[in-house]
C-alpha positions as CSV (number, residue, x, y, z in Angstrom):
1,X,130.8,-0.9,-52.3
2,X,130.6,-2.5,-49.2
3,X,128.9,0.8,-48.1
4,X,126.3,0.0,-50.8
5,X,125.6,-3.4,-50.2
6,X,125.0,-2.1,-46.2
7,X,122.4,0.5,-47.6
8,X,121.0,-2.2,-49.9
9,X,120.5,-4.7,-46.6
10,X,119.1,-1.8,-44.4
11,X,116.8,-1.1,-47.5
12,X,116.0,-4.6,-47.6
13,X,115.0,-5.3,-43.7
14,X,112.9,-2.0,-43.9
15,X,111.1,-3.6,-46.7
16,X,110.5,-6.7,-45.2
17,X,109.5,-5.3,-41.8
18,X,106.9,-3.1,-43.9
19,X,105.5,-6.0,-45.3
20,X,105.4,-7.9,-42.4
21,X,103.5,-5.1,-40.9
22,X,100.7,-4.7,-43.7
23,X,100.6,-8.8,-43.7
24,X,99.6,-8.5,-40.2
25,X,97.3,-5.8,-40.6
26,X,95.3,-7.4,-43.5
27,X,95.1,-10.6,-41.4
28,X,93.5,-8.6,-38.5
29,X,91.2,-7.0,-41.0
30,X,90.2,-10.4,-42.4
31,X,89.5,-11.8,-39.0
32,X,87.5,-8.8,-37.9
33,X,85.4,-9.1,-41.1
34,X,84.9,-13.1,-40.5
35,X,83.4,-12.3,-36.8
36,X,81.5,-9.7,-38.0
37,X,79.6,-11.7,-40.8
38,X,79.4,-14.5,-38.3
39,X,77.6,-12.3,-35.6
40,X,75.5,-10.8,-38.4
41,X,74.6,-14.3,-39.5
42,X,73.8,-15.5,-36.5
43,X,71.4,-12.2,-35.3
44,X,70.0,-12.4,-39.3
45,X,69.2,-16.5,-38.3
46,X,67.8,-15.9,-34.9
47,X,65.3,-13.4,-36.2
48,X,64.1,-15.2,-39.0
49,X,63.6,-18.4,-36.5
50,X,61.6,-16.3,-34.2
51,X,59.2,-15.2,-37.5
52,X,60.6,-11.3,-37.2
53,X,60.4,-11.3,-41.0
54,X,57.1,-13.0,-41.3
55,X,54.6,-10.9,-42.9
56,X,52.1,-9.3,-40.5
57,X,48.5,-10.6,-40.5
58,X,45.9,-9.2,-43.0
59,X,43.9,-6.1,-41.8
60,X,40.2,-6.0,-41.8
61,X,40.1,-3.9,-45.0
62,X,42.3,-6.8,-46.8
63,X,40.0,-9.1,-45.6
64,X,36.9,-7.5,-46.7
65,X,38.3,-7.1,-50.3
66,X,39.3,-10.3,-50.7
67,X,36.0,-11.6,-49.4
68,X,34.7,-9.3,-52.0
69,X,36.9,-10.3,-54.8
70,X,36.5,-14.1,-53.7
71,X,34.3,-16.2,-56.0
72,X,31.1,-17.0,-55.0
73,X,30.6,-20.8,-53.4
74,X,32.8,-22.0,-50.9
75,X,35.2,-19.0,-49.4
76,X,38.7,-19.5,-49.6
77,X,40.3,-21.0,-46.3
78,X,42.2,-18.5,-44.1
79,X,44.7,-19.6,-41.6
80,X,45.8,-17.5,-38.5
81,X,49.0,-18.4,-37.0
82,X,49.5,-17.9,-33.2
83,X,52.8,-16.6,-32.8
84,X,54.9,-17.2,-30.4
85,X,55.0,-21.0,-30.1
86,X,53.1,-22.3,-27.1
87,X,55.4,-24.0,-24.5
88,X,53.8,-26.0,-21.3
89,X,55.5,-28.0,-18.7
90,X,54.3,-31.3,-17.1
91,X,55.2,-33.5,-14.3
92,X,56.0,-37.0,-15.3
93,X,56.8,-39.7,-13.1
94,X,58.9,-37.2,-11.2
95,X,60.5,-35.5,-14.0
96,X,60.1,-31.9,-15.6
97,X,58.8,-32.4,-19.3
98,X,58.0,-29.7,-21.7
99,X,55.4,-29.3,-24.7
100,X,56.2,-26.7,-27.6
101,X,53.2,-26.6,-30.1
102,X,52.8,-23.9,-32.8
103,X,49.2,-23.5,-33.4
104,X,47.0,-22.1,-36.4
105,X,43.3,-21.4,-36.9
106,X,41.3,-22.2,-39.8
107,X,38.3,-20.3,-40.7
108,X,36.5,-19.2,-43.9
109,X,34.6,-16.1,-42.3
110,X,36.6,-12.4,-42.7
111,X,34.6,-11.8,-39.6
112,X,35.9,-14.7,-37.3
113,X,39.3,-13.7,-38.5
114,X,39.0,-10.4,-37.4
115,X,37.5,-11.3,-33.8
116,X,40.5,-13.8,-33.5
117,X,42.8,-10.8,-34.2
118,X,40.8,-8.8,-31.4
119,X,40.4,-11.5,-28.8
120,X,44.0,-13.0,-29.3
121,X,45.3,-12.5,-26.1
122,X,42.2,-14.1,-24.6
123,X,42.4,-17.2,-26.9
124,X,46.3,-17.5,-25.9
125,X,45.1,-17.8,-22.3
126,X,42.6,-20.3,-22.8
127,X,45.1,-22.6,-25.1
128,X,47.9,-22.3,-22.3
129,X,45.2,-23.8,-19.9
130,X,43.8,-26.4,-22.1
131,X,47.4,-27.6,-23.3
132,X,48.8,-27.4,-19.5
133,X,46.2,-29.4,-18.2
134,X,47.1,-32.4,-21.0
135,X,48.6,-35.5,-19.5
136,X,52.1,-36.1,-20.9
137,X,51.7,-39.8,-21.7
138,X,48.2,-39.3,-23.4
139,X,50.1,-36.8,-25.3
140,X,52.5,-39.6,-26.9
141,X,49.7,-41.4,-28.6
142,X,48.2,-40.1,-31.8
143,X,44.7,-40.5,-30.3
144,X,45.9,-38.0,-27.4
145,X,47.2,-35.2,-29.7
146,X,43.7,-35.2,-31.8
147,X,41.7,-34.9,-28.5
148,X,44.1,-32.2,-27.5
149,X,43.3,-30.5,-31.1
150,X,39.5,-31.3,-30.4
151,X,40.0,-29.7,-27.1
152,X,41.8,-26.5,-28.4
153,X,39.3,-25.9,-31.3
154,X,36.4,-26.2,-29.0
155,X,38.4,-23.7,-26.2
156,X,38.8,-21.1,-29.3
157,X,35.3,-21.7,-30.5
158,X,34.2,-20.7,-26.9
159,X,35.8,-17.6,-26.8
160,X,34.8,-16.6,-30.1
161,X,31.2,-17.5,-29.4
162,X,31.7,-15.6,-25.8
163,X,33.1,-12.6,-27.0
164,X,31.2,-12.1,-30.2
165,X,28.0,-14.5,-30.4
166,X,29.1,-16.1,-33.4
167,X,29.0,-20.0,-33.7
168,X,31.0,-22.7,-35.7
169,X,33.3,-19.6,-37.3
170,X,36.2,-22.0,-36.5
171,X,36.4,-24.9,-38.9
172,X,39.9,-26.4,-37.9
173,X,42.5,-25.9,-35.5
174,X,45.9,-27.3,-36.8
175,X,49.1,-28.0,-34.8
176,X,51.8,-27.4,-37.5
177,X,54.7,-28.0,-34.9
178,X,54.5,-30.3,-31.7
179,X,57.4,-31.5,-30.1
180,X,57.7,-32.8,-26.4
181,X,60.7,-33.6,-24.2
């Protein structure tokens, strides 16, 4: 009988060791799964906020088709968001200050929309120069922001006029995000 009890105890010990080993493997797998989910979520969120999942701008054919399908009268507004956001720096009272802004151009003319796409690097350059030339203290007021918006609109319109000869194609320039620090 003693021998049977000894074997039973050994069997119990072996079963406990196997259970402990399985439990440790299960915990390790769970930890790895959680880490992979966190990394995947972080990458997905980063891509989302950088606009990776945004639809591409419409092609010239799509714009032409939309223009033909639009009812007569005032054409629908078309918005061209300029990506990535602009980040410029200023010196203000001996400190480094920054402005980050998203700019969207509004037009009703499909031809102007195509011109914006074609000359986007030139437009971006002009906007960086205009935004970087602002005065930090003035941009903190609503009047200063509106003045900057008008200067940006004139800059975009100037590029379009210089490159295509088309005047008054841009109806609005919108700051869809304006963060200063």
